[in-house]
Steps between C-alpha positions, in 0.01 A plus 500: 500500500778746604703398181187580273463836656866575451484400129187716455663803656822457283282453195302822568816694564653373168188608306492846647868561433540338158476824292759697696725187514482464124614850443773463770605180317537671171699787642728257687559301199596796292738634777647153533574481128658853504713390799618186314596709199690737715681210683613349173611833365700576809669155507578510121641857521701402811642202331589710192667774715716233685602340180610833347686577818674169497609569134609852581702374786738311263618835356821664621373852570449585872199722410343224298561253803327752725202526271500123468460465893215740479331291229545182685369647832193660315434168329514311835272752670243486217515113478453474882212757493327286239551179702370669822192624297435139397503382873293788634164392359561153636549630850188723474292210389634291801414782742152546347437126508607475875265797584216339316569176671489659838172673420343176371608302811357770720167492309484126501575492871238763564237303307577167661328581811589538872818301456627748229385791702702379796816458271454858376448638854810317626704622207378864548560481871860368456573776237358779721689357801833487314435871376424619846802304656732655241363851556526470877854357491625779275313770700629380839864456384469125515821474314680605820622834377852378430698720268557369140793665333455570130848518356386695198570853610545395866145573583339313809142391544315286755345167426169654574558754216615222265178319575283807446663582175454148380141489606419828323689375182296170501175690531600743233603226258180307568291812427691568181465129379134446575368648168228230472323625820563160673685528826 
């Protein structure tokens, strides 16, 4: 019974969002094709520059050898950029899949009845408790207040300050990376 209700809800959500999703799919497909073309262009240009630099490096002139080094470095940067651009969409797909999986698991747990509600409640309580514990520990100087020496520039900060800086950085990164609205 609960499984049928889950399927009905998912089917209704799919039907309501299908027009917007189709438009998004077309835009995503065009962007993906443009990115693939840019990746191939970068990698081909980078390889060509590296090859030209390698050939130029065989000449005797010091100026030509310096230019050859520039070509080789520029070629390596362009090829590496193309390779990174190839990997980025895969990482984005993995992240989106993991977020979707977490949402689906939460919805399934919520629709499975009191047992699922209990699991969600325990998970929420543990998460809230951990957040409160970390906040109290950093606010009360739970790190002991020992001095940490940062050798760069000789500055000194306490463990409490390091914890607070880290906490703010994590929160800032989480806010910047949650473009999907899922937290």
